[in-house]
C-alpha positions as CSV (number, residue, x, y, z in Angstrom):
1,M,37.0,-12.9,11.1
2,L,37.2,-9.7,8.9
3,K,39.8,-11.3,6.7
4,L,37.6,-14.4,6.3
5,L,34.5,-12.3,5.3
6,L,36.5,-10.3,2.8
7,S,37.9,-13.4,1.2
8,G,34.4,-14.5,0.6
9,Y,33.2,-11.2,-0.8
10,R,35.9,-11.2,-3.5
11,T,34.4,-14.3,-5.1
12,C,30.9,-12.8,-5.4
13,Q,29.6,-12.2,-8.9
14,P,26.1,-10.9,-9.6
15,V,23.9,-13.4,-11.3
16,C,21.7,-11.3,-13.6
17,R,23.2,-8.4,-15.6
18,Q,20.2,-8.4,-18.0
19,P,16.5,-8.2,-17.4
20,L,14.8,-11.4,-16.4
21,G,12.4,-11.1,-19.2
22,Q,15.3,-11.5,-21.6
23,L,16.5,-14.7,-19.9
24,R,13.2,-16.6,-19.6
25,P,12.6,-16.9,-23.4
26,R,15.8,-18.8,-23.8
27,G,14.6,-21.3,-21.2
28,K,17.5,-20.6,-18.9
29,L,16.8,-20.6,-15.2
30,L,18.7,-18.4,-12.8
31,T,21.8,-20.2,-11.7
32,T,23.7,-19.6,-8.5
33,A,26.8,-21.4,-9.7
34,R,28.8,-18.3,-10.4
35,N,27.5,-16.6,-7.3
36,T,28.6,-19.2,-4.8
37,F,32.1,-20.2,-3.8
38,N,34.1,-22.5,-6.0
39,Q,35.6,-25.5,-4.4
40,Q,39.0,-23.9,-3.9
41,T,37.3,-20.9,-2.2
42,R,35.3,-23.3,0.0
43,N,38.5,-25.0,1.1
44,H,40.1,-21.7,1.8
45,L,37.1,-20.6,3.9
46,V,37.1,-23.8,5.9
47,R,40.9,-23.6,6.5
48,S,41.0,-19.9,7.3
49,G,37.8,-20.1,9.4
50,A,39.2,-22.9,11.5
51,Q,42.6,-21.2,11.9
52,Q,40.9,-17.9,12.9
53,A,38.6,-19.7,15.3
54,V,41.6,-21.5,16.9
55,R,43.5,-18.2,17.3
56,T,40.6,-16.4,18.8
57,S,39.1,-19.1,21.0
58,R,42.3,-19.6,23.0
59,G,41.3,-23.1,24.2
60,G,37.6,-22.6,23.7
61,S,35.4,-25.6,22.8
62,K,35.1,-26.7,19.1
63,I,31.4,-25.9,19.3
64,V,32.2,-22.2,19.7
65,Q,34.6,-22.4,16.8
66,L,32.0,-24.0,14.6
67,L,29.4,-21.4,15.7
68,L,31.7,-18.5,14.8
69,G,32.8,-20.1,11.5
70,G,29.2,-20.8,10.6
71,T,28.2,-17.2,11.3
72,A,30.8,-16.0,8.8
73,L,29.6,-18.4,6.2
74,T,26.0,-17.4,6.9
75,V,26.8,-13.7,6.5
76,T,28.7,-14.3,3.3
77,V,25.9,-16.4,1.8
78,G,23.5,-13.7,2.8
79,Y,25.6,-11.0,1.1
80,N,25.6,-13.1,-2.1
81,C,21.8,-13.6,-1.8
82,R,21.3,-9.9,-1.6
83,K,23.2,-9.3,-4.8
84,W,21.2,-12.0,-6.6
85,F,18.1,-9.9,-6.3
86,V,19.5,-6.4,-6.7
87,H,20.2,-6.8,-10.5
88,C,17.2,-8.9,-11.6
89,E,14.3,-6.9,-13.0
90,A,11.6,-7.6,-15.5
91,A,11.9,-5.9,-18.8
92,A,9.4,-3.1,-19.2
93,A,7.1,-2.6,-22.1
94,T,8.2,0.3,-24.3
95,S,5.6,0.0,-27.0
96,G,2.0,-1.0,-27.5
97,R,-1.0,-0.2,-25.4
98,L,1.0,0.2,-22.2
99,V,2.9,3.2,-23.3
100,G,2.2,5.8,-20.7
101,H,1.8,3.4,-17.8
102,K,4.3,3.8,-15.0
103,T,7.2,1.3,-15.2
104,P,8.0,-0.5,-12.0
105,G,11.0,1.0,-10.5
106,A,11.1,3.9,-12.9
107,E,8.8,6.4,-11.2
108,G,11.4,7.6,-8.7
109,G,10.0,5.5,-6.0
110,G,13.4,4.6,-4.7
111,T,13.8,8.1,-3.2
112,V,10.4,8.0,-1.4
113,R,10.7,6.8,2.1
114,F,8.2,5.6,4.6
115,D,6.7,8.6,6.4
116,W,7.0,7.8,10.1
117,G,5.6,11.2,11.0
118,K,2.4,10.7,9.1
119,F,2.2,7.2,10.5
120,W,2.5,8.5,14.0
121,S,-0.3,11.1,13.3
122,Y,-2.7,8.2,12.6
123,L,-1.5,6.2,15.6
124,R,-1.6,9.1,18.1
125,P,-5.4,9.1,18.6
126,H,-5.2,5.5,19.7
127,L,-2.4,6.1,22.2
128,V,-4.5,4.9,25.2
129,K,-5.3,1.6,23.6
130,L,-1.7,1.3,22.4
131,V,-0.4,1.8,26.0
132,G,-2.9,-0.8,27.2
133,A,-1.7,-3.2,24.6
134,V,1.9,-2.6,25.4
135,L,1.3,-3.1,29.1
136,A,-0.5,-6.4,28.4
137,A,2.4,-7.5,26.2
138,L,4.9,-6.6,28.9
139,A,2.8,-8.7,31.3
140,V,3.1,-11.6,28.8
141,A,6.8,-11.0,28.7
142,Y,7.0,-11.2,32.5
143,F,5.2,-14.5,32.5
144,N,7.5,-15.8,29.8
145,I,10.4,-15.0,32.1
146,Q,8.8,-16.8,35.1
147,I,7.4,-19.8,33.4
148,P,10.8,-21.4,32.5
149,N,12.0,-20.9,36.1
150,L,8.9,-22.6,37.5
151,L,9.4,-25.4,35.0
152,G,12.9,-25.8,36.3
153,V,11.6,-26.1,39.9
154,V,9.1,-28.8,38.7
155,V,11.9,-30.7,36.9
156,N,14.2,-30.5,39.9
157,T,11.5,-31.8,42.2
158,L,10.8,-34.7,39.7
159,S,14.6,-35.4,39.5
160,K,14.9,-35.6,43.3
161,Y,12.1,-38.2,43.5
162,A,13.5,-40.0,40.5
163,R,16.9,-40.4,42.2
164,A,15.1,-41.8,45.3
165,G,13.6,-44.7,43.4
166,M,10.0,-45.7,43.0
167,K,9.8,-47.8,46.2
168,E,11.1,-45.0,48.4
169,I,8.7,-42.3,47.1
170,D,6.3,-40.9,49.7
171,T,3.2,-40.1,47.7
172,G,2.0,-37.5,50.2
173,S,5.3,-35.7,50.2
174,F,5.4,-35.8,46.4
175,V,2.0,-34.3,46.0
176,E,2.7,-31.6,48.6
177,D,6.0,-30.7,46.9
178,M,4.5,-30.6,43.4
179,K,1.3,-28.8,44.4
180,A,2.5,-25.2,44.9
181,P,4.7,-24.9,41.8
182,S,2.1,-26.7,39.6
183,L,-0.7,-24.4,40.7
184,R,1.5,-21.3,40.2
185,L,2.5,-22.6,36.8
186,F,-1.2,-23.2,35.9
187,G,-2.1,-19.7,37.1
188,M,0.6,-18.2,35.0
189,Y,-0.6,-20.0,31.9
190,L,-4.1,-18.6,32.5
191,A,-2.8,-15.1,33.0
192,Q,-0.6,-15.3,30.0
193,A,-3.5,-16.4,27.9
194,G,-5.7,-13.5,29.2
195,F,-3.1,-10.8,28.6
196,T,-2.4,-12.2,25.2
197,F,-6.1,-11.9,24.3
198,V,-6.1,-8.3,25.6
199,Y,-3.2,-6.9,23.6
200,I,-4.1,-8.7,20.4
201,F,-7.7,-7.5,20.7
202,L,-6.6,-3.9,21.3
203,L,-4.1,-3.9,18.5
204,S,-6.6,-5.3,16.1
205,Q,-9.0,-2.5,16.9
206,I,-6.2,0.1,16.4
207,G,-5.3,-1.5,13.0
208,E,-8.9,-1.5,11.6
209,Q,-9.6,2.1,12.8
210,M,-6.4,3.4,11.4
211,A,-6.9,1.7,8.0
212,A,-10.4,3.1,7.7
213,K,-9.1,6.6,8.5
214,I,-6.2,6.3,6.1
215,R,-8.5,5.1,3.3
216,Q,-10.9,8.0,3.9
217,D,-8.1,10.6,3.9
218,L,-6.5,9.1,0.8
219,F,-9.7,9.2,-1.2
220,R,-10.3,12.8,0.0
221,Q,-6.7,13.8,-0.9
222,I,-7.0,12.2,-4.4
223,I,-10.4,13.6,-5.3
224,I,-9.4,17.2,-4.5
225,Q,-6.4,17.1,-6.7
226,D,-6.1,19.3,-9.8
227,L,-7.2,17.8,-13.1
228,E,-3.5,17.7,-14.3
229,F,-3.0,15.1,-11.5
230,F,-5.5,12.8,-13.1
231,D,-4.0,13.5,-16.6
232,E,-0.7,12.2,-15.3
233,N,-2.0,9.2,-13.2
234,R,-4.2,6.5,-14.5
235,T,-7.5,5.6,-12.8
236,G,-6.5,2.0,-12.3
237,E,-3.3,3.0,-10.5
238,L,-5.2,5.3,-8.2
239,V,-7.8,2.7,-7.5
240,N,-5.1,0.2,-6.7
241,R,-3.6,2.5,-4.1
242,L,-7.0,3.0,-2.5
243,T,-7.8,-0.7,-2.4
244,A,-4.8,-3.1,-2.6
245,D,-2.2,-0.8,-1.0
246,V,-4.4,0.2,1.9
247,Q,-5.4,-3.4,2.4
248,D,-1.8,-4.6,2.3
249,F,-0.8,-1.9,4.8
250,K,-3.7,-2.7,7.1
251,S,-3.0,-6.5,7.0
252,S,0.7,-5.9,7.6
253,F,0.1,-3.5,10.4
254,K,-2.3,-5.8,12.2
255,Q,-0.1,-8.8,11.8
256,C,3.2,-7.1,12.6
257,I,2.0,-5.0,15.5
258,S,0.3,-7.9,17.2
259,Q,2.6,-10.8,16.4
260,G,5.6,-8.5,16.2
261,L,5.0,-6.9,19.6
262,R,4.4,-10.4,21.1
263,S,7.5,-11.7,19.6
264,F,9.5,-8.7,20.7
265,A,8.2,-9.0,24.3
266,Q,8.9,-12.7,24.3
267,L,12.4,-12.1,22.9
268,I,13.2,-9.6,25.6
269,G,11.6,-11.8,28.4
270,G,13.3,-14.9,27.1
271,G,16.7,-13.2,26.8
272,V,16.5,-12.0,30.4
273,S,15.4,-15.4,31.5
274,L,18.4,-17.0,29.7
275,F,20.9,-14.8,31.5
276,L,19.1,-15.4,34.8
277,I,19.3,-19.1,34.4
278,S,22.8,-19.5,33.0
279,P,24.9,-16.5,32.0
280,Q,27.6,-18.8,30.5
281,L,25.2,-20.6,28.2
282,A,23.3,-17.4,27.3
283,S,26.6,-15.6,26.4
284,I,27.7,-18.5,24.1
285,A,24.2,-18.8,22.5
286,L,23.9,-15.1,21.7
287,V,27.5,-14.4,20.6
288,S,26.5,-14.6,17.0
289,V,23.4,-12.4,17.1
290,P,24.9,-9.0,16.2
291,A,26.5,-10.4,13.0
292,A,23.3,-12.2,12.0
293,V,21.2,-9.1,12.6
294,A,23.5,-7.0,10.4
295,M,23.3,-9.6,7.6
296,F,19.5,-9.8,7.8
297,S,19.2,-6.0,7.7
298,F,21.5,-6.0,4.6
299,L,19.3,-8.6,2.8
300,G,16.1,-6.9,3.9
301,K,17.1,-3.7,2.1
302,S,17.1,-5.5,-1.3
303,L,13.9,-7.3,-0.5
304,R,12.2,-3.9,0.2
305,A,13.3,-2.6,-3.2
306,L,12.1,-5.8,-4.9
307,S,8.7,-5.5,-3.1
308,K,8.3,-2.0,-4.4
309,R,8.8,-3.1,-8.0
310,S,6.4,-6.1,-7.4
311,Q,3.6,-3.8,-6.2
312,A,4.2,-1.3,-9.0
313,Q,3.8,-4.2,-11.5
314,S,0.6,-5.4,-9.8
315,E,-0.6,-1.8,-10.2
316,R,0.1,-2.0,-13.9
317,A,-1.9,-5.2,-14.2
318,T,-4.8,-3.7,-12.3
319,S,-4.7,-0.7,-14.7
320,V,-4.9,-3.0,-17.7
321,S,-8.0,-4.8,-16.4
322,E,-9.7,-1.6,-15.3
323,E,-9.2,0.0,-18.7
324,A,-10.4,-3.0,-20.6
325,L,-13.5,-3.4,-18.6
326,S,-14.3,0.4,-18.6
327,N,-13.9,0.5,-22.4
328,I,-15.6,-2.9,-23.0
329,R,-17.6,-1.6,-26.0
330,T,-14.5,-0.4,-27.7
331,V,-12.8,-3.7,-27.0
332,R,-15.8,-5.6,-28.3
333,A,-16.1,-3.4,-31.4
334,S,-12.4,-4.0,-32.2
335,A,-12.6,-7.7,-31.6
336,S,-9.7,-7.3,-29.1
337,E,-11.0,-9.5,-26.3
338,Y,-8.2,-12.1,-26.6
339,A,-5.6,-9.4,-27.2
340,E,-6.6,-7.9,-23.9
341,V,-6.5,-11.3,-22.2
342,E,-3.0,-11.8,-23.5
343,L,-1.9,-8.4,-22.4
344,F,-3.3,-9.0,-18.9
345,R,-1.6,-12.4,-18.8
346,Q,1.7,-10.8,-19.7
347,E,1.4,-8.2,-17.0
348,T,0.2,-10.6,-14.3
349,D,3.0,-13.0,-15.3
350,R,5.5,-10.2,-14.7
351,A,3.9,-9.4,-11.4
352,A,4.0,-13.1,-10.4
353,E,7.7,-13.3,-11.5
354,L,8.6,-10.4,-9.3
355,S,6.6,-11.8,-6.4
356,E,8.3,-15.2,-6.9
357,Q,11.7,-13.5,-6.7
358,L,10.5,-11.8,-3.5
359,G,9.3,-15.2,-2.2
360,V,12.7,-16.7,-2.9
361,G,14.4,-13.8,-1.0
362,I,12.1,-14.3,2.0
363,A,12.7,-18.1,1.8
364,V,16.5,-17.5,1.9
365,F,16.0,-15.1,4.8
366,Q,13.9,-17.6,6.8
367,S,16.1,-20.6,6.0
368,L,19.2,-18.7,7.2
369,T,17.3,-17.7,10.3
370,N,16.3,-21.3,11.0
371,L,19.9,-22.4,10.4
372,F,21.2,-19.8,12.9
373,L,18.5,-20.6,15.5
374,N,18.9,-24.4,15.2
375,G,22.7,-23.9,15.6
376,M,22.0,-22.1,18.8
377,V,19.8,-24.9,20.1
378,L,22.4,-27.5,19.2
379,T,25.1,-25.5,20.9
380,T,23.0,-25.2,24.0
381,L,22.4,-29.0,24.1
382,V,26.0,-29.9,23.7
383,L,27.4,-27.3,26.1
384,G,24.6,-27.8,28.5
385,G,25.4,-31.5,28.7
386,H,29.0,-30.6,29.3
387,F,28.2,-28.2,32.1
388,M,25.9,-30.9,33.7
389,S,28.7,-33.4,33.7
390,T,30.8,-30.9,35.6
391,S,27.9,-30.0,38.0
392,S,27.9,-26.4,36.7
393,I,24.2,-26.6,36.0
394,S,21.4,-28.8,37.3
395,A,19.0,-30.8,35.1
396,G,16.1,-28.4,36.0
397,D,18.1,-25.3,35.1
398,L,19.1,-26.9,31.8
399,M,15.4,-27.8,31.1
400,A,14.4,-24.2,32.0
401,F,17.2,-22.8,29.7
402,L,16.0,-25.0,26.8
403,V,12.4,-23.9,27.2
404,A,13.4,-20.2,27.4
405,S,15.7,-20.6,24.4
406,Q,12.9,-22.2,22.4
407,G,10.8,-19.2,23.3
408,V,13.6,-16.9,21.9
409,Q,13.9,-19.2,18.9
410,R,10.1,-19.0,18.2
411,S,10.2,-15.2,18.5
412,L,13.1,-14.9,16.1
413,A,11.6,-17.4,13.7
414,Q,8.3,-15.5,13.8
415,G,10.2,-12.3,13.1
416,S,11.7,-13.8,10.0
417,I,8.3,-15.0,8.8
418,L,6.9,-11.5,9.5
419,L,9.7,-10.0,7.3
420,G,7.7,-10.4,4.1
421,S,4.6,-8.8,5.7
422,V,6.7,-5.9,7.1
423,I,8.4,-5.3,3.7
424,R,5.1,-5.4,1.8
425,G,3.3,-3.3,4.4
426,M,6.0,-0.6,4.5
427,T,6.1,-0.5,0.7
428,A,2.3,-0.1,0.5
429,G,2.4,2.5,3.3
430,T,5.0,4.4,1.5
431,R,2.9,4.5,-1.7
432,V,-0.2,5.5,0.3
433,F,1.5,8.2,2.3
434,E,3.1,9.6,-0.9
435,Y,-0.3,10.6,-2.2
436,L,-1.5,11.7,1.2
437,S,1.3,14.3,1.1
438,V,0.4,15.6,-2.4
439,Q,-1.3,19.0,-2.1
440,P,-3.5,20.5,-4.9
441,K,-2.3,23.7,-6.5
442,V,-5.8,25.2,-6.1
443,D,-7.7,24.9,-2.8
444,L,-11.3,24.1,-3.7
445,Q,-12.9,26.0,-0.8
446,L,-10.5,29.0,-0.7
447,G,-11.6,32.2,-2.4
448,S,-14.4,34.7,-2.4
449,T,-17.9,34.7,-3.9
450,I,-19.9,37.3,-5.8
451,P,-23.0,38.5,-4.0
452,E,-26.2,37.4,-5.8
453,S,-27.3,41.0,-6.2
454,Q,-24.2,41.7,-8.2
455,L,-24.3,38.7,-10.5
456,R,-24.8,39.5,-14.2
457,G,-22.8,36.9,-16.0
458,E,-20.4,39.1,-17.9
459,I,-17.2,37.2,-18.9
460,H,-13.9,38.5,-20.1
461,F,-11.0,36.5,-21.5
462,Q,-8.0,38.9,-21.7
463,N,-4.9,37.8,-23.7
464,V,-5.1,34.3,-22.4
465,S,-2.4,31.8,-23.3
466,F,-2.4,28.2,-22.2
467,T,-0.3,25.0,-22.3
468,Y,-1.4,21.8,-20.8
469,P,1.0,20.7,-18.0
470,C,1.2,17.2,-19.5
471,R,2.1,18.6,-22.9
472,P,4.5,21.5,-22.1
473,N,5.8,21.8,-25.6
474,Q,2.4,22.3,-27.3
475,Q,0.7,25.6,-26.8
476,V,-3.1,25.4,-27.1
477,L,-4.1,29.0,-26.8
478,K,-2.1,32.2,-27.5
479,D,-3.3,35.7,-26.7
480,F,-6.9,34.7,-26.8
481,S,-9.5,37.4,-25.9
482,L,-13.3,37.2,-25.7
483,V,-16.2,39.1,-24.2
484,L,-19.6,37.6,-23.3
485,K,-22.2,40.1,-22.3
486,P,-24.8,39.2,-19.7
487,G,-27.5,36.9,-21.1
488,Q,-25.6,36.6,-24.5
489,T,-25.1,33.3,-26.3
490,V,-21.8,33.0,-28.0
491,A,-20.8,30.1,-30.2
492,L,-17.1,29.1,-30.7
493,V,-16.5,27.5,-34.1
494,G,-13.2,25.9,-35.1
495,A,-11.4,22.8,-36.2
496,S,-11.1,19.9,-33.9
497,G,-8.1,20.4,-31.5
498,S,-8.1,24.2,-31.9
499,G,-8.7,24.7,-28.2
500,K,-12.5,25.3,-28.0
501,S,-13.0,22.8,-25.1
502,T,-9.9,24.2,-23.5
503,I,-11.6,27.6,-23.2
504,A,-14.6,26.0,-21.4
505,S,-12.1,24.1,-19.1
506,L,-10.4,27.4,-18.2
507,L,-13.7,29.1,-17.4
508,E,-14.5,26.2,-15.1
509,R,-11.0,26.6,-13.5
510,F,-10.2,23.0,-14.3
511,Y,-6.8,24.5,-15.3
512,E,-5.2,27.9,-14.6
513,P,-4.1,30.1,-17.6
514,T,-0.4,30.2,-18.3
515,V,-0.7,33.9,-19.2
516,G,-3.6,36.3,-19.1
517,S,-6.7,36.6,-17.0
518,I,-10.3,35.6,-16.9
519,T,-12.9,37.7,-15.1
520,V,-16.6,37.3,-14.3
521,D,-18.4,40.5,-13.6
522,G,-15.1,42.2,-13.0
523,H,-13.8,39.5,-10.5
524,E,-10.7,37.5,-11.4
525,I,-11.9,33.8,-11.3
526,S,-8.5,32.9,-9.8
527,N,-9.8,34.8,-6.7
528,L,-13.2,33.0,-6.6
529,S,-13.9,29.8,-4.7
530,P,-13.8,26.9,-7.1
531,C,-16.6,25.1,-5.2
532,W,-18.9,28.1,-5.5
533,L,-17.8,28.8,-9.1
534,R,-18.7,25.3,-10.3
535,G,-21.4,24.5,-7.8
536,E,-23.6,27.6,-8.2
537,L,-22.3,30.0,-10.9
538,I,-21.7,27.8,-13.9
539,G,-23.7,24.9,-15.4
540,F,-21.6,22.6,-17.6
541,I,-23.1,20.2,-20.2
542,E,-20.6,18.1,-22.0
543,Q,-20.7,16.1,-25.2
544,Q,-20.6,12.7,-23.5
545,P,-22.3,13.2,-20.1
546,V,-21.5,10.6,-17.5
547,L,-24.2,9.4,-15.1
548,F,-23.7,7.6,-11.8
549,G,-25.0,4.1,-11.3
550,T,-27.9,5.2,-9.2
551,T,-31.5,6.4,-9.9
552,I,-32.6,9.1,-12.3
553,Y,-33.8,11.2,-9.4
554,E,-30.4,11.1,-7.6
555,N,-28.5,11.8,-10.9
556,I,-30.6,15.0,-11.4
557,R,-30.1,16.0,-7.8
558,Y,-26.4,15.3,-7.9
559,G,-25.5,18.9,-8.8
560,R,-27.6,20.2,-5.8
561,P,-28.2,17.6,-3.1
562,D,-30.5,19.9,-1.1
563,A,-33.0,20.4,-3.9
564,T,-36.6,19.5,-3.2
565,E,-38.7,17.0,-5.2
566,A,-40.6,19.8,-6.8
567,E,-37.4,21.5,-8.0
568,V,-36.1,18.2,-9.4
569,L,-39.4,17.7,-11.3
570,E,-39.3,21.3,-12.6
571,A,-35.7,20.8,-13.9
572,A,-36.7,17.5,-15.6
573,K,-39.6,19.3,-17.4
574,L,-37.4,22.1,-18.6
575,S,-34.9,19.5,-20.0
576,Q,-37.7,17.6,-21.8
577,S,-36.9,14.6,-19.5
578,H,-40.2,14.3,-17.6
579,Q,-42.1,12.6,-20.3
580,F,-39.8,9.7,-21.0
581,V,-39.0,9.3,-17.3
582,S,-42.7,9.1,-16.4
583,Q,-43.2,6.2,-18.9
584,L,-40.6,4.0,-17.1
585,P,-42.0,1.4,-14.7
586,E,-40.1,2.8,-11.8
587,G,-40.2,6.4,-12.9
588,Y,-37.6,8.6,-11.3
589,Q,-36.4,5.7,-9.1
590,T,-35.2,3.8,-12.2
591,P,-31.5,2.8,-11.9
592,V,-29.6,3.9,-14.9
593,G,-26.7,1.4,-14.7
594,E,-23.0,2.0,-14.7
595,R,-22.3,5.4,-16.4
596,G,-26.0,5.5,-17.4
597,I,-25.6,2.6,-19.8
598,Q,-29.3,1.7,-19.5
599,L,-30.4,5.0,-21.1
600,S,-30.0,6.1,-24.7
601,G,-27.6,8.9,-25.6
602,G,-30.4,11.4,-25.9
603,Q,-31.9,10.4,-22.6
604,R,-28.6,10.7,-20.9
605,Q,-28.0,14.2,-22.4
606,R,-31.4,15.4,-21.2
607,I,-30.7,14.1,-17.6
608,A,-27.4,16.0,-17.7
609,I,-29.3,19.2,-18.8
610,A,-31.7,18.7,-15.9
611,R,-28.8,18.3,-13.5
612,A,-27.2,21.5,-14.8
613,L,-30.5,23.5,-14.7
614,L,-31.3,22.4,-11.2
615,K,-28.4,24.6,-10.0
616,Q,-30.0,27.6,-11.6
617,P,-26.7,28.8,-13.0
618,T,-26.0,32.3,-14.2
619,I,-23.5,31.0,-16.8
620,L,-24.1,27.9,-19.0
621,I,-21.4,26.0,-21.0
622,L,-22.5,23.7,-23.8
623,D,-19.6,21.6,-25.0
624,E,-20.9,20.0,-28.3
625,A,-24.0,18.9,-26.4
626,T,-25.8,17.6,-29.4
627,S,-23.0,16.5,-31.7
628,A,-23.2,12.8,-30.8
629,L,-27.0,12.5,-31.2
630,D,-29.2,11.3,-34.0
631,A,-31.6,13.7,-35.7
632,S,-34.7,12.9,-33.6
633,S,-32.8,12.9,-30.3
634,E,-31.0,16.1,-31.3
635,A,-34.3,17.9,-32.0
636,V,-35.6,17.0,-28.5
637,V,-32.4,18.0,-26.8
638,Q,-32.2,21.2,-28.8
639,K,-35.6,22.1,-27.6
640,A,-34.4,21.6,-24.0
641,L,-31.3,23.7,-24.6
642,D,-33.4,26.5,-26.1
643,A,-35.3,26.7,-22.8
644,A,-32.1,26.3,-20.8
645,V,-30.2,29.3,-22.3
646,V,-33.0,31.8,-21.6
647,D,-31.7,34.7,-19.5
648,R,-28.3,33.0,-19.1
649,T,-24.9,33.9,-20.4
650,T,-24.1,30.9,-22.6
651,L,-20.9,29.7,-24.2
652,V,-21.6,27.1,-27.0
653,I,-18.8,24.9,-28.2
C-alpha cells in the first residue's frame, strides 16, 4: 500500500506557481491536467493496486480489494487537491489607495493559532448547561443504538409471517407479535425527538451568550488600547473583527456544537450498533476509515489557511467601503465616486475569488467523503447478501445493519458539510482571540491622582524627545523643554509638522515620551491615572471636533455624564452656545447627525468648548481651535475661548 501511495505522489505537480490574479487576465482557468495522473500512471496504479490487494487479501473477496485500492486512490487525489490550493493566492495591491492596508496572508497570521484556553474560559460559565446538553446527546446516541436493533426485530417478525404465506397468517398472533416492538420503537422515536430538542436548545443558548460576551470583551479590549494601536490598525479592519468575525464564530459555534455533537454521538452510537449486529460487516466497512481520516485532516489544513486569507481579504473590502463612506465629502469633492466603486469591486472580486477557491476545496472534501461513504454502503450490500446466502446473517440483522450504517453515513456526511463552517469559525475565532490577548502598554485606571487642594496647574516639559511608534526613523521632538506657570496662557507657534500637536498629545498621555519627563505640579504624569488626567485635570479642544450622533445635550454631557442640567446650561452659556441652541426647534434635544454634520463648523466648535468646560479642568489645551472657522464664527468662538481660559493653565497651539 505504501509503495502504491508513493508512486502516486511522485507524479504530483502543483498547479499554480504564480498568483491567481496574474492568471485570470489571460483568460486561463486553473487546470488540473498536470496535477492528475497521466494515463501511464493510472495504468500503473490499477496494476500495482490490484497486485498489492491480491497479496494482502490472501483469498479475500474482490470487494475488499476494490475498497482498499479505492482508499489509496482517494488519499492520493486528496493529496493532490491539497497542493492545488496551497500555492494559489491573489496578487496583493502594492500601490494606490490601498497602500498601508494589511495584505491577506502577509500579517503573520499563519503563526497565530486558535486559543483553546481562552475559548474554554468563555465556555466554563456554561458548564452546567453543557453537561446537560452532552447527557441529552448521549441519550440520543443510546436510542440510535437501540432503534436499528428494534427495526431488526420488526423485520424478522415480518419475514416469519411472509414465509408462512398470506392464507396461513393468524391476524391476532400477528398483531400481538408486532405490538410490543412497535410500541417500543414509537416510544424511542418520541424520546429521541425530545432529547434532541433539549441539547440543541441548550447549546443554542450557550452559543448566543458566549458570542455576546466575546463581542463585549473584544470591544472593551480594543477601545482601551494605546493610540499607536489605532495608528497601525484601520478602523474598517477593527469593525470587521467586531462584527463579521464574531458573527462567523458565533454561527459556526452554534452550528458545529449542536450538529457536530449530534453527529458525533450518532457516529459513536451507530458504530457500536454496527459491531453489535455484525462484527464481520462492521470490520470490513470501517477498514478504510483511518486512512480516509488522515487524508481529510491533510486537506483540511490547507483549507484553513485559505479561509484565513479569504477573511483577511473580506476585511480589506470592508475597510475600503468604510473609508469611502466616512470620507464621502472628500470623495464627492474629488469626483472619485466611480473610482471608489471600481476599487471596491476589485477588492470584493478578490474576496469572492478566494471564497470560490475555498468552496472548491470544501466541494472536493465533501465529494471524496460521499465517495468513501457510498463505497461503504455498496460493500455492505454486496457482502451482506453474500452472508445471507450462507446463513451467516438474517434479513432482519442485515436491515438493522443497513439502517445503522446509514446513520453513520449521515453523521460522517454531516461532518464533511460542517467542515467549511468549522474552518471559517476557527479562523474567525483566531482573529478575535488575537485581539483579546493584546494588552495596552498603559493601564487607563492604574496610577495616582493629585488632591484637589494641591492642584495648581504648573506644567514642566524637561528634555523631552519623541518618535512616533509607527514612524521610528522620524524624530518629532528633541530635547524639548517648556514651563507653564499656574493660570498662564502659552502659545506654541511653528511651521506645520514641527511637533506642536505632538506636545499636546504627550501632555494628554496619548503617547509616552521616548526620552525625558513631563510633570504636573511636581508629579510625573506617567505616574498619574490616565482616566483622571483626561477626565478631570485636562480639557482638550481640537481643530476639528467630533460630535456623536446624539443630541446636543448628550454631546455636552459626554465629558461628564453625571453633570446636572443646570451645569450643562452653564457650560453652554460660557461657550456662547446657549443662544443658537435655544433657537433650534428641539433646543438641547436636537440630534446633531453623524459626527455633528447637521451643525456648522462654528457651532460644533462651541459645543466642543462647552463639553470641555463642563469638566471644569485645571489645564486647557486649544489645538488650533479657530483655524478652520470663518471670520464671524471665529469671533464668536474666540469670545467663548477668552471666557474659558480664565484662571486656567492654557496651552494654545
